[in-house]
C-alpha positions as CSV (number, residue, x, y, z in Angstrom):
1,M,-3.4,-47.1,-14.2
2,T,-1.6,-43.3,-14.3
3,E,-1.7,-41.7,-17.5
4,S,1.4,-41.0,-19.0
5,G,3.0,-37.5,-20.1
6,W,1.5,-34.2,-19.3
7,A,-1.5,-35.4,-18.1
8,Y,0.3,-37.1,-15.3
9,D,-0.8,-35.6,-11.9
10,G,2.0,-36.2,-9.9
11,A,4.7,-33.7,-9.0
12,P,8.2,-33.7,-11.0
13,V,11.3,-35.5,-8.8
14,T,12.7,-33.0,-6.9
15,L,16.5,-32.0,-7.7
16,S,18.6,-32.4,-5.0
17,P,20.3,-28.7,-3.7
18,G,23.8,-29.7,-5.0
19,T,22.5,-30.2,-8.4
20,V,23.6,-28.3,-11.5
21,T,22.3,-28.0,-15.1
22,L,24.3,-27.5,-18.1
23,V,22.3,-26.6,-21.5
24,H,22.7,-25.9,-24.8
25,G,19.5,-26.3,-27.3
26,T,17.8,-29.5,-27.0
27,S,21.1,-31.1,-25.0
28,F,21.3,-30.7,-21.4
29,C,22.9,-32.1,-18.3
30,V,21.9,-32.7,-14.8
31,C,24.6,-33.6,-12.3
32,G,25.9,-33.3,-8.9
33,S,28.2,-30.2,-8.0
34,D,30.9,-32.6,-8.0
35,G,30.3,-33.6,-12.0
36,D,28.9,-37.3,-11.1
37,V,25.9,-38.4,-12.6
38,D,23.5,-40.3,-10.4
39,G,20.6,-41.6,-12.5
40,A,18.1,-42.6,-9.4
41,A,18.2,-39.0,-8.5
42,A,17.0,-37.9,-11.7
43,Q,20.2,-36.5,-13.4
44,G,21.4,-37.3,-16.6
45,V,22.7,-36.5,-20.2
46,F,19.7,-35.8,-22.5
47,F,19.6,-35.4,-26.2
48,Q,16.0,-34.8,-27.9
49,D,14.5,-35.7,-24.8
50,T,16.1,-39.0,-24.5
51,R,18.5,-39.7,-21.4
52,I,21.8,-40.8,-23.1
53,V,23.9,-41.1,-19.9
54,S,22.3,-42.4,-17.1
55,A,25.3,-43.0,-14.8
56,W,28.8,-41.1,-15.1
57,A,31.2,-41.2,-12.2
58,L,35.2,-40.6,-12.4
59,R,37.2,-42.6,-9.9
60,L,40.7,-42.2,-8.8
61,D,42.1,-45.4,-7.7
62,G,38.7,-46.7,-7.2
63,A,37.9,-43.7,-4.9
64,P,35.8,-40.7,-5.5
65,V,37.6,-37.5,-6.0
66,E,37.4,-35.1,-3.2
67,H,35.3,-31.9,-4.4
68,I,36.5,-28.5,-4.2
69,T,34.3,-26.4,-6.2
70,T,32.2,-25.9,-9.4
71,V,32.6,-23.0,-11.6
72,T,30.2,-22.0,-14.5
73,R,32.0,-20.0,-17.5
74,D,29.0,-20.5,-20.0
75,P,25.5,-22.3,-19.6
76,F,26.9,-24.7,-21.6
77,R,30.4,-25.5,-20.1
78,M,31.4,-25.9,-16.5
79,T,34.4,-26.7,-14.6
80,F,34.6,-29.4,-11.5
81,V,37.5,-28.7,-9.4
82,G,38.8,-31.6,-7.0
83,R,41.5,-33.3,-5.6
84,G,42.8,-36.8,-5.2
85,R,42.3,-38.5,-1.8
86,S,46.0,-37.9,0.2
87,R,48.4,-40.9,0.3
88,A,49.3,-42.6,3.8
89,H,52.7,-40.7,4.1
90,S,51.3,-37.3,3.1
91,P,48.9,-35.2,5.3
92,E,47.5,-33.5,2.1
93,S,46.9,-34.4,-1.3
94,T,49.0,-32.9,-4.0
95,L,47.2,-34.3,-7.0
96,L,44.6,-31.5,-8.7
97,V,41.7,-33.3,-10.6
98,R,40.0,-30.7,-13.0
99,R,37.0,-31.8,-15.2
100,E,36.0,-29.4,-18.2
101,R,32.6,-30.3,-19.3
102,Y,31.0,-29.3,-22.5
103,V,27.1,-29.7,-23.4
104,G,25.7,-29.7,-26.9
105,A,24.6,-32.6,-29.1
106,G,25.9,-34.9,-26.7
107,M,29.0,-34.2,-24.5
108,R,32.6,-33.7,-24.3
109,E,34.5,-33.9,-20.9
110,D,38.4,-33.1,-20.8
111,I,40.0,-34.4,-17.6
112,T,43.1,-33.2,-16.1
113,L,45.5,-34.4,-13.4
114,R,48.1,-31.9,-12.4
115,N,50.7,-33.1,-9.6
116,F,52.1,-30.3,-7.2
117,G,54.2,-33.0,-5.8
118,L,58.0,-33.4,-6.2
119,E,57.7,-37.1,-7.1
120,S,55.9,-38.9,-9.9
121,V,52.6,-40.4,-9.2
122,A,51.0,-43.4,-10.7
123,H,47.2,-43.6,-10.7
124,V,44.2,-45.8,-12.5
125,V,41.9,-43.4,-13.7
126,T,38.1,-45.0,-14.4
127,V,35.1,-43.2,-15.7
128,H,32.4,-45.4,-15.0
129,V,29.4,-45.1,-17.5
130,D,25.7,-46.2,-18.3
131,A,22.9,-45.4,-20.3
132,D,19.4,-46.5,-19.8
133,F,18.0,-44.2,-22.8
134,A,14.8,-43.3,-20.7
135,D,12.6,-40.7,-22.1
136,L,12.6,-37.2,-20.4
137,F,9.0,-37.9,-19.1
138,E,9.7,-41.3,-17.3
139,V,13.2,-39.6,-15.7
140,K,10.8,-36.4,-14.7
141,E,8.1,-38.2,-12.9
142,G,10.4,-40.9,-11.4
143,R,9.1,-43.8,-13.4
144,V,12.0,-45.4,-15.2
145,R,11.6,-48.8,-16.2
146,Q,13.9,-50.9,-18.4
147,R,12.1,-51.4,-22.0
148,G,13.2,-52.9,-24.9
149,S,16.4,-54.7,-25.8
150,S,19.3,-53.0,-24.6
151,E,23.6,-54.0,-25.4
152,S,26.8,-52.8,-24.3
153,D,29.8,-53.5,-26.6
154,A,33.1,-52.8,-25.7
155,E,34.9,-51.9,-29.2
156,P,38.4,-50.8,-30.2
157,E,36.8,-47.3,-31.5
158,G,35.0,-46.8,-28.1
159,L,32.1,-48.0,-25.6
160,L,28.7,-48.5,-27.3
161,L,25.7,-48.6,-25.6
162,T,22.5,-49.0,-27.5
163,R,18.7,-50.0,-27.0
164,V,16.2,-51.0,-29.7
165,L,12.5,-50.3,-28.6
166,D,9.3,-50.4,-31.0
167,G,11.5,-50.4,-34.6
168,H,13.8,-47.4,-33.4
169,S,17.4,-47.5,-31.8
170,R,19.1,-45.0,-29.5
171,G,22.9,-45.4,-28.9
172,V,26.0,-43.6,-27.5
173,R,29.6,-43.7,-28.2
174,V,31.8,-43.1,-25.5
175,L,35.4,-42.7,-26.6
176,A,38.9,-41.0,-25.4
177,D,42.6,-41.4,-26.5
178,G,44.6,-43.6,-24.5
179,A,41.3,-45.4,-22.9
180,D,40.9,-49.1,-22.2
181,Y,37.4,-50.2,-22.9
182,S,34.9,-52.6,-20.8
183,T,31.3,-52.8,-21.1
184,S,30.5,-50.0,-18.4
185,A,34.0,-48.0,-18.2
186,L,36.8,-46.3,-19.6
187,T,40.0,-46.9,-17.6
188,F,43.4,-45.0,-18.2
189,R,46.7,-46.0,-16.7
190,V,48.6,-42.7,-16.3
191,V,51.9,-41.6,-14.7
192,V,52.0,-37.9,-13.8
193,P,55.6,-36.4,-13.8
194,P,56.3,-33.9,-10.7
195,K,54.9,-30.6,-11.2
196,G,53.5,-32.0,-14.4
197,E,49.8,-32.9,-15.7
198,W,48.2,-35.8,-17.8
199,N,44.9,-35.1,-19.6
200,T,42.6,-36.8,-21.9
201,R,39.3,-35.9,-23.8
202,V,36.2,-37.8,-23.3
203,T,33.3,-37.6,-26.3
204,V,30.0,-38.7,-25.7
205,Q,28.0,-38.9,-29.1
206,P,24.8,-39.7,-29.6
207,I,23.3,-42.2,-32.0
208,V,19.7,-41.9,-33.4
209,D,18.5,-44.8,-35.7
210,G,22.1,-45.8,-36.6
211,R,23.1,-42.2,-37.6
212,A,25.8,-40.6,-35.5
213,I,25.4,-36.9,-34.5
214,E,28.0,-34.7,-35.4
215,P,30.1,-33.7,-32.3
216,M,29.7,-29.9,-31.7
217,F,33.3,-30.2,-29.7
218,P,35.1,-32.2,-31.4
219,P,38.9,-32.7,-29.9
220,E,40.9,-31.2,-32.5
221,R,38.8,-28.0,-32.7
222,P,39.5,-25.3,-30.1
223,I,36.3,-24.6,-27.7
224,D,36.0,-20.9,-28.4
225,E,35.4,-22.0,-32.1
226,S,32.9,-24.5,-31.3
227,V,29.2,-23.7,-32.3
228,P,28.0,-23.3,-28.9
229,A,31.2,-21.0,-27.8
230,V,30.3,-18.8,-31.0
231,R,26.6,-18.4,-31.0
232,S,27.1,-17.4,-26.9
233,H,29.8,-14.9,-28.3
234,R,27.3,-13.4,-31.0
235,W,24.5,-13.0,-28.4
236,R,26.6,-11.5,-25.6
237,R,28.1,-9.0,-28.5
238,A,24.5,-7.7,-29.7
239,A,22.5,-7.7,-26.4
240,P,21.9,-4.4,-25.0
241,V,23.9,-3.2,-21.8
242,L,22.6,-1.3,-18.7
243,R,25.7,0.8,-18.3
244,R,24.5,2.6,-15.0
245,S,21.7,2.3,-12.2
246,G,21.2,3.3,-9.0
247,R,20.3,-0.2,-8.2
248,Q,23.3,-2.2,-8.4
249,S,21.7,-5.5,-8.3
250,L,19.7,-4.5,-11.7
251,A,22.6,-5.0,-13.9
252,A,23.3,-8.3,-12.3
253,T,20.1,-9.7,-12.8
254,L,19.5,-8.1,-16.1
255,L,23.0,-9.8,-17.0
256,R,21.6,-13.1,-15.9
257,S,18.6,-12.8,-17.7
258,R,20.6,-12.3,-20.8
259,Q,22.7,-15.2,-20.4
260,D,20.0,-17.3,-19.6
261,L,17.8,-16.6,-22.6
262,G,20.8,-17.1,-24.8
263,A,21.2,-20.6,-23.4
264,L,17.6,-21.4,-23.6
265,R,17.5,-20.8,-27.6
266,I,17.0,-23.7,-30.0
267,F,17.9,-23.9,-33.3
268,D,15.9,-25.6,-36.0
269,P,18.1,-27.7,-38.5
270,D,15.3,-27.7,-41.0
271,H,15.4,-24.0,-40.9
272,P,18.8,-22.8,-39.7
273,S,17.6,-19.0,-39.7
274,D,15.1,-19.4,-37.2
275,T,15.9,-19.4,-33.5
276,A,13.2,-19.9,-31.0
277,V,13.4,-20.1,-27.1
278,A,12.6,-23.2,-25.2
279,A,10.5,-22.8,-22.1
280,G,13.0,-24.2,-19.6
281,A,15.6,-26.4,-18.0
282,P,16.2,-29.2,-17.2
283,W,12.7,-30.9,-18.2
284,F,11.3,-28.4,-20.8
285,M,13.9,-27.9,-23.7
286,T,11.5,-28.1,-26.4
287,L,9.3,-25.6,-28.1
288,F,5.9,-24.5,-26.1
289,G,3.6,-22.6,-27.6
290,R,2.5,-20.1,-24.6
291,D,5.9,-20.0,-23.0
292,S,8.0,-19.6,-26.0
293,I,5.7,-16.9,-27.1
294,L,5.6,-14.8,-23.8
295,A,9.2,-15.5,-23.3
296,S,10.2,-13.8,-26.8
297,L,7.6,-11.1,-26.4
298,M,9.1,-9.9,-23.0
299,A,12.6,-10.2,-24.4
300,L,12.1,-7.7,-27.5
301,P,14.4,-5.5,-25.9
302,I,17.3,-7.5,-25.8
303,D,16.5,-9.3,-29.3
304,P,13.3,-9.0,-31.5
305,N,14.8,-11.6,-33.7
306,L,14.2,-14.5,-31.2
307,A,10.3,-13.4,-31.0
308,L,10.2,-13.5,-34.8
309,G,11.9,-17.1,-35.0
310,T,9.7,-18.5,-32.1
311,M,6.6,-17.3,-34.4
312,R,7.9,-18.6,-37.4
313,T,8.7,-22.1,-35.9
314,L,5.5,-22.2,-34.5
315,A,3.8,-21.6,-37.9
316,H,5.5,-24.3,-39.3
317,H,3.7,-26.6,-37.1
318,Q,0.5,-24.9,-37.1
319,G,-2.4,-27.3,-37.1
320,T,-3.9,-28.3,-40.6
321,R,-6.5,-30.9,-39.6
322,V,-9.0,-32.3,-36.8
323,E,-7.0,-35.2,-34.7
324,P,-8.4,-35.7,-31.5
325,N,-5.5,-37.3,-29.9
326,S,-3.1,-34.6,-30.1
327,E,-6.1,-32.0,-30.0
328,E,-4.8,-30.6,-33.5
329,E,-7.3,-28.3,-35.2
330,P,-6.8,-26.3,-38.1
331,G,-5.2,-23.0,-37.1
332,R,-4.3,-24.0,-33.7
333,I,-1.0,-23.1,-32.6
334,L,0.9,-26.0,-30.7
335,H,1.3,-26.5,-26.8
336,E,4.3,-28.4,-26.8
337,M,6.6,-30.3,-29.0
338,R,8.6,-33.6,-28.2
339,F,11.6,-35.2,-29.8
340,G,11.9,-38.4,-27.6
341,A,12.0,-41.8,-29.2
342,D,8.8,-42.9,-27.2
343,A,6.1,-40.6,-28.4
344,S,3.8,-42.7,-26.4
345,L,4.7,-41.0,-23.3
346,A,3.9,-37.5,-24.7
347,L,0.6,-35.8,-24.2
348,G,-1.8,-37.3,-27.0
349,G,0.9,-39.9,-27.8
350,G,2.7,-37.9,-30.2
351,N,5.6,-35.6,-30.8
352,V,3.4,-32.4,-31.1
353,Y,0.6,-31.6,-29.0
354,Y,-2.0,-28.7,-29.3
355,G,-4.0,-28.7,-26.0
356,T,-3.8,-25.2,-25.5
357,A,-6.5,-22.3,-25.5
358,D,-4.1,-19.5,-25.1
359,A,-1.1,-20.1,-27.4
360,T,-3.4,-19.3,-30.4
361,P,-4.4,-15.8,-29.6
362,L,-1.1,-15.1,-28.1
363,F,0.7,-15.7,-31.5
364,V,-1.6,-12.8,-33.1
365,M,-0.6,-10.9,-30.3
366,L,2.9,-11.5,-30.7
367,L,2.6,-10.4,-34.6
368,G,1.4,-7.1,-33.4
369,E,3.9,-6.6,-31.2
370,L,6.7,-7.5,-33.5
371,S,5.2,-5.2,-36.2
372,R,5.3,-2.3,-33.7
373,W,8.7,-2.8,-32.6
374,G,10.0,-2.5,-35.9
375,I,10.4,-6.1,-37.5
376,D,10.9,-6.0,-41.4
377,R,7.4,-5.4,-43.0
378,E,8.2,-8.2,-45.5
379,Q,8.3,-10.6,-42.4
380,V,5.1,-9.2,-41.0
381,A,3.3,-9.7,-44.4
382,A,4.5,-13.5,-44.3
383,M,3.1,-14.0,-41.0
384,V,-0.3,-12.6,-41.6
385,P,-1.9,-15.7,-43.4
386,H,-0.9,-17.7,-40.5
387,A,-2.6,-15.1,-38.4
388,D,-5.7,-15.2,-40.2
389,R,-5.6,-18.7,-39.7
390,A,-5.2,-18.5,-36.2
391,L,-8.0,-16.2,-35.5
392,E,-10.2,-18.8,-37.7
393,W,-9.4,-21.3,-35.1
394,V,-10.5,-18.9,-32.6
395,E,-13.8,-18.2,-33.8
396,R,-14.5,-21.8,-35.2
397,Y,-13.0,-24.2,-32.9
398,G,-12.3,-21.9,-29.9
399,D,-15.5,-20.9,-29.6
400,R,-17.1,-24.4,-29.0
401,D,-20.7,-23.1,-28.6
402,G,-21.2,-19.7,-30.3
403,D,-21.5,-18.0,-27.0
404,G,-18.8,-15.5,-27.9
405,F,-16.1,-17.0,-25.7
406,V,-13.1,-19.2,-26.1
407,E,-13.4,-22.6,-24.0
408,Y,-11.8,-25.5,-23.8
409,Q,-12.2,-29.1,-23.0
410,R,-10.0,-31.9,-23.6
411,A,-10.7,-34.4,-26.5
412,T,-9.3,-37.2,-24.6
413,G,-8.1,-38.8,-21.4
414,R,-4.7,-38.3,-22.5
415,G,-4.5,-34.5,-22.8
416,L,-4.7,-31.6,-20.4
417,V,-7.7,-31.1,-18.1
418,N,-6.9,-27.6,-17.9
419,Q,-5.4,-25.7,-20.9
420,G,-4.3,-22.2,-19.8
421,W,-1.3,-21.1,-18.3
422,K,-2.4,-22.6,-14.9
423,D,-2.7,-26.0,-16.6
424,S,-2.2,-28.3,-13.4
425,W,-5.3,-30.3,-12.7
426,D,-6.6,-28.2,-9.9
427,G,-5.6,-24.7,-11.5
428,V,-9.1,-23.6,-11.9
429,N,-11.2,-23.6,-9.0
430,F,-14.2,-21.5,-7.4
431,A,-13.5,-19.3,-4.3
432,D,-14.9,-22.3,-2.0
433,G,-12.0,-24.8,-3.5
434,R,-14.4,-26.7,-5.4
435,I,-12.9,-27.6,-9.1
436,A,-14.3,-26.1,-11.9
437,R,-15.5,-28.4,-14.6
438,G,-15.7,-27.9,-18.2
439,P,-16.0,-26.7,-20.8
440,I,-13.9,-23.9,-19.3
441,A,-13.6,-20.3,-20.6
442,L,-10.6,-18.3,-18.9
443,C,-10.7,-14.7,-18.4
444,E,-7.3,-13.9,-19.2
445,V,-8.0,-16.0,-22.5
446,Q,-10.7,-13.7,-23.4
447,G,-8.5,-11.1,-23.0
448,Y,-6.0,-12.4,-25.2
449,V,-8.7,-12.9,-28.0
450,Y,-9.4,-9.2,-27.5
451,N,-6.0,-8.2,-27.9
452,A,-5.6,-10.1,-31.0
453,Y,-8.3,-8.8,-32.6
454,L,-6.5,-5.2,-32.1
455,A,-3.5,-6.3,-33.2
456,R,-4.9,-7.5,-36.3
457,A,-6.9,-4.2,-36.9
458,C,-3.7,-2.3,-36.2
459,V,-2.0,-4.3,-39.1
460,C,-4.8,-4.1,-41.4
461,E,-4.2,-0.2,-41.0
462,D,-0.7,-0.6,-41.4
463,F,-1.0,-2.1,-44.8
464,G,-3.9,0.1,-45.9
465,D,-7.0,-2.2,-45.4
466,L,-9.3,0.2,-43.5
467,A,-12.2,-1.9,-43.8
468,G,-10.7,-4.9,-42.2
469,A,-9.4,-2.7,-39.5
470,R,-12.9,-1.8,-38.8
471,R,-14.3,-5.3,-38.5
472,W,-11.7,-6.4,-36.2
473,R,-11.8,-3.5,-34.1
474,E,-15.9,-3.9,-34.3
475,R,-15.2,-7.5,-33.1
476,A,-12.9,-6.5,-30.5
477,A,-15.5,-3.7,-28.9
478,E,-18.4,-6.6,-29.0
479,L,-16.1,-8.9,-27.1
480,K,-14.9,-6.4,-24.4
481,Q,-18.8,-5.4,-23.7
482,R,-19.9,-9.1,-23.5
483,F,-16.7,-9.8,-21.5
484,N,-17.4,-7.2,-18.6
485,E,-20.9,-8.2,-18.7
486,R,-20.5,-11.9,-18.2
487,F,-17.2,-11.8,-16.2
488,W,-17.3,-9.1,-13.5
489,L,-18.5,-9.7,-10.1
490,P,-19.8,-6.5,-8.7
491,D,-20.1,-7.7,-5.2
492,R,-16.3,-9.1,-4.9
493,G,-14.8,-6.1,-7.1
494,Y,-13.1,-8.4,-9.6
495,F,-13.6,-10.6,-12.5
496,A,-14.2,-14.2,-12.7
497,V,-11.4,-16.8,-13.2
498,A,-13.7,-18.4,-15.7
499,L,-17.1,-19.3,-16.7
500,D,-17.5,-23.2,-16.3
501,G,-19.3,-25.7,-18.1
502,G,-22.8,-24.7,-17.1
503,K,-21.7,-20.7,-17.6
504,R,-21.4,-20.0,-14.2
505,P,-18.5,-17.6,-13.1
506,V,-15.8,-19.2,-11.2
507,D,-15.4,-16.5,-8.5
508,A,-12.1,-16.9,-7.0
509,L,-9.8,-14.3,-6.8
510,T,-6.7,-14.9,-9.0
511,S,-3.9,-13.4,-10.8
512,N,-5.5,-14.2,-14.0
513,V,-7.3,-10.8,-13.8
514,G,-4.0,-9.0,-14.3
515,H,-3.7,-10.4,-17.2
516,C,-7.1,-8.6,-18.2
517,L,-5.4,-5.3,-17.5
518,W,-2.4,-6.4,-19.7
519,S,-4.6,-7.0,-22.9
520,G,-7.0,-3.9,-22.5
521,I,-10.2,-5.7,-22.1
522,V,-11.1,-4.2,-18.5
523,D,-13.7,-1.4,-18.7
524,E,-12.2,1.9,-17.4
525,D,-14.6,2.1,-14.5
526,K,-13.5,-1.5,-13.1
527,A,-10.1,-1.3,-13.4
528,E,-9.5,0.5,-10.0
529,R,-11.0,-2.3,-8.2
530,V,-9.0,-4.6,-9.8
531,A,-5.9,-3.3,-9.1
532,E,-7.0,-2.8,-5.4
533,A,-7.7,-6.5,-5.5
534,L,-4.4,-7.3,-6.7
535,L,-2.4,-5.5,-4.3
536,S,-4.9,-6.6,-1.4
537,P,-2.8,-8.3,1.6
538,E,-4.5,-11.7,0.1
539,M,-2.9,-11.5,-2.9
540,F,0.5,-9.5,-2.6
541,T,3.0,-11.1,-0.6
542,G,5.9,-8.5,-0.6
543,W,7.8,-10.5,-3.2
544,G,5.0,-10.7,-6.0
545,V,1.4,-11.2,-6.4
546,R,0.2,-14.6,-5.5
547,T,-1.9,-17.0,-8.1
548,L,-4.7,-17.0,-5.6
549,A,-6.0,-15.0,-2.9
550,S,-5.1,-16.3,0.4
551,G,-8.7,-16.6,1.7
552,M,-9.7,-18.7,-1.0
553,G,-10.7,-22.4,-0.3
554,A,-8.0,-23.9,-2.5
555,Y,-5.1,-21.8,-1.3
556,N,-1.8,-23.1,-0.8
557,P,1.4,-21.1,-0.8
558,M,3.5,-24.5,-1.9
559,S,1.2,-25.4,-4.4
560,Y,2.2,-24.8,-8.2
561,H,-1.0,-22.6,-9.2
562,N,-2.9,-22.1,-5.9
563,G,-1.2,-19.4,-4.4
564,S,2.5,-19.8,-5.5
565,V,4.1,-16.6,-7.2
566,W,5.1,-17.0,-10.9
567,P,7.7,-14.0,-11.8
568,H,6.2,-13.6,-15.6
569,D,2.8,-13.6,-14.1
570,N,3.8,-10.5,-12.0
571,A,5.3,-9.1,-15.0
572,L,2.0,-9.1,-17.0
573,V,0.4,-7.9,-13.9
574,V,2.9,-5.0,-13.8
575,H,2.4,-4.4,-17.3
576,G,-1.4,-4.4,-17.0
577,L,-1.4,-2.1,-14.1
578,M,0.8,0.6,-15.7
579,R,-1.4,0.5,-19.0
580,Y,-4.5,1.6,-16.7
581,G,-2.4,4.4,-14.8
582,F,-1.7,2.6,-11.6
583,V,1.9,3.7,-11.5
584,E,2.6,3.2,-7.7
585,H,0.9,-0.2,-8.0
586,A,3.0,-1.2,-10.9
587,Q,6.2,0.1,-9.1
588,R,5.6,-1.8,-5.8
589,V,4.9,-5.0,-7.7
590,A,7.9,-4.8,-10.0
591,V,10.2,-3.8,-7.2
592,A,9.1,-6.8,-5.1
593,V,9.9,-9.2,-8.0
594,L,13.1,-7.6,-8.7
595,E,14.2,-7.7,-4.9
596,A,13.4,-11.4,-5.2
597,A,15.4,-11.9,-8.2
598,E,18.6,-10.3,-6.3
599,A,17.8,-12.7,-3.1
600,F,18.3,-15.5,-5.8
601,G,21.4,-14.3,-6.9
602,G,20.1,-12.5,-9.9
603,R,18.2,-15.8,-11.4
604,L,14.5,-15.7,-10.7
605,P,13.3,-19.1,-10.7
606,E,10.1,-20.6,-12.4
607,L,8.1,-19.9,-9.2
608,L,8.3,-19.1,-5.6
609,C,5.9,-20.2,-2.8
610,G,3.4,-17.7,-1.8
611,F,4.4,-17.0,1.9
612,D,4.3,-13.7,3.0
613,R,7.2,-11.3,3.2
614,A,6.7,-10.7,6.8
615,E,6.5,-14.4,7.8
616,Y,9.9,-15.1,6.1
617,P,12.3,-12.3,5.4
618,D,13.8,-14.4,2.4
619,P,11.6,-15.8,-0.8
620,I,11.0,-19.4,-0.3
621,P,11.8,-21.3,-3.5
622,Y,9.5,-23.8,-5.0
623,P,11.1,-27.5,-4.6
624,T,10.5,-28.5,-8.5
625,S,10.9,-25.2,-9.9
626,C,12.9,-24.9,-13.6
627,S,15.8,-22.9,-13.5
628,P,16.4,-21.4,-15.7
629,Q,13.2,-20.7,-17.1
630,A,12.4,-18.8,-20.5
631,W,9.7,-16.5,-19.2
632,A,11.3,-16.0,-15.4
633,S,14.3,-15.2,-17.2
634,A,12.6,-12.7,-19.3
635,T,10.7,-11.0,-16.7
636,P,13.3,-8.5,-15.5
637,V,13.7,-7.3,-19.0
638,H,9.9,-6.8,-19.3
639,L,9.6,-5.0,-15.9
640,L,12.4,-2.8,-17.0
641,R,10.6,-2.0,-20.2
642,V,7.5,-1.4,-18.7
643,L,8.9,0.9,-15.9
644,L,10.7,2.9,-18.6
645,R,6.9,3.1,-20.2
646,I,8.5,2.9,-23.9
647,E,6.6,1.7,-26.5
648,P,7.7,1.8,-30.3
649,Y,5.2,2.0,-33.2
650,A,7.4,1.6,-35.9
651,P,4.6,1.6,-38.9
652,R,3.4,5.0,-37.6
653,R,6.9,6.4,-36.9
654,K,6.5,6.8,-33.3
655,V,8.1,6.1,-30.0
656,W,6.0,6.9,-26.7
657,L,8.4,7.3,-23.8
658,A,7.3,8.3,-20.2
659,P,9.6,6.9,-17.5
660,A,8.2,5.7,-14.4
661,L,11.2,4.7,-12.7
662,P,11.2,4.3,-9.0
663,E,13.7,6.6,-7.5
664,S,16.1,4.1,-6.4
665,F,16.7,3.0,-10.2
666,E,18.1,6.4,-11.1
667,P,20.3,7.4,-12.7
668,L,20.1,4.8,-15.5
669,A,21.4,4.4,-18.9
670,L,20.7,1.6,-21.4
671,D,22.7,1.5,-24.5
672,G,22.1,-0.6,-27.6
673,V,18.4,-1.6,-27.3
674,P,17.2,-2.7,-30.7
675,M,14.1,-0.8,-31.7
676,L,13.0,0.5,-35.3
677,G,15.8,-1.0,-36.8
678,A,18.1,0.8,-34.9
679,R,20.2,0.6,-31.8
680,V,18.6,2.7,-29.1
681,G,20.3,4.7,-26.3
682,L,18.2,5.7,-23.1
683,E,19.0,8.0,-20.2
684,V,16.7,8.5,-17.3
685,D,17.8,10.7,-14.4
686,G,14.9,12.3,-12.5
687,A,13.2,14.7,-15.0
688,E,15.9,14.5,-17.6
689,V,15.2,11.9,-20.2
690,R,17.5,11.4,-23.1
691,I,17.2,9.0,-26.0
692,T,19.5,8.6,-28.7
693,G,20.1,6.4,-31.9
694,L,16.5,6.5,-33.2
695,P,15.9,7.0,-36.9
696,D,15.4,10.7,-38.2
697,D,12.0,10.0,-39.4
698,V,10.7,8.8,-36.0
699,E,8.3,11.3,-33.8
700,L,9.2,11.0,-29.9
701,V,6.2,11.2,-28.0
702,R,6.9,12.3,-24.3
703,S,3.5,10.7,-22.6
704,P,2.3,7.2,-21.9
705,V,0.6,5.4,-24.8
706,G,-2.3,4.5,-23.0
707,V,-4.3,1.3,-22.6
708,H,-3.4,0.0,-25.9
709,P,-0.8,1.7,-28.4
710,G,-3.4,1.4,-31.4
711,L,-6.5,2.4,-30.2
712,D,-6.0,6.1,-29.9
713,R,-5.0,6.1,-33.6
714,R,-2.5,9.0,-32.9
């Protein structure tokens, strides 16, 4: 019997090439480019991880509308333009059909018929509707089945569809002015005068356990005054702007990143001031520990408050007890949160699952980044107890056997087999292709712990706790020495991806070692060989660095984690290369990834296939890749930060700046970068570098920061 939730080993259902996605918060819509929803094709309107619309089809006199085009104005709104079928006496249609769709806490669709003819026309407009209330996991994995008791009622105030399962009800009300309701459709009998138009507004309102959700797009309110529109406007207004660049496509890529990150924000109703970032659309519109932390960290140059909100939201749900099913442990940061009515389908059989080895040290790393970037000192202080609880988890629960390394092994068959970022069942393997058996100690996780120790040491120093800082630095130094002794493969010239359950080095060459450069755990005398391995033909495709080298036994360029190219992975590799001074290596990878973004129209997908650029002149998309996806969207932002080599350190009132831009990027001008409580402008043109807007008490250091912006104590 196949296990439910993320332990399911099959691939997600592949969406058709004509599929489009609208998204706002935890609501999203996946539909065809004509606007119709086909539930059998893994489409639908989703609210809180439940499909509240599984079929939505507009018919004009019983026939489909002839699709013309689809226009996206914002991530939450889309326009579908079509025309009615031509009549027998006319060679061409004179009836335009426009559907304006808005998604957020349900859906609204404004339907307009515009008659360009010289005579009045009569039409029957029908919207066919169904709702199966399937859990997102069922839809994603292609295993939807009828469960619970369902009803469909045509009432005077609208069409009401409901399902009751295990004492919980989910429902949806579909209503519109001028509609006749049946148990499966809304029907309008309309006459459109010559050169005139007819319109109606159809509202889809979710109902959870009998409580109707307040619509975000009430018909009486202009769309531009709706919550999603106001949020989108504020996000655009506050975001930095690339005013000039020698690489024209860079501006379009950064604009797309900004738009997508804005669309992927999720808002906690219990803590309205906290805005976090979801992992990605369509299947991951929820809080993920690792994904949300890394995406918000990489998006710091756009909005540090997104990282702060993500951290605060994760802190609200930090583990407090030992619970094997959910793998919750005191101090542990969650892997994933779900909102669906049927929690049994999620990992661990509950709404929150904690099975991740890396989110907890990354949480502490994020606090260090926020402190250096200039978040309010009181906010940093409020997060310190949570960081300390996270580090207690690292040493008490993360290090299971006391060998000084953080390991993982799932507690039950409902959890994830692999609990690093390569969390597919076969994501950790030996050079000959054998699957590594747990408990597994991943190389990058040790790097995250090392960096977390240093981050905590820096916060101690910033608050005057010098003795605490010494303790954390000593732990970091001990871990670094132990790591370089146990994980280094001198005959290979790179680090093992992991130690397996028998403490044997898992000897595959992977991109994970680039994360070790990013964290700073790599000894200086080993860094050059690691850099050369990452840029070897077996690893570098021309579009980025592969997750697994082509000479490894498990290599498959079309796999999820064993040979594919992940943009966020490459962003961290680039940062690691730059930190150790391998500027040309870093530039080469960064340019490759940004060229891939250009080939994808400015939006990087979650991952792409690992084929060599010499074999295929265009990057090959991975079939079930999420788009937009948070850390892929944040990747261009982070790459530009790394190429600018800008590192603020707010508590010490310093900013390191030493741009290493490829020549094709210059001249470059950025306005409005949030940093140190100010809005900073940057201009780079060869040797001429100008920074404006820094507070008067901040010292500008015109040199690279080094491996870690705290080790040198300058």
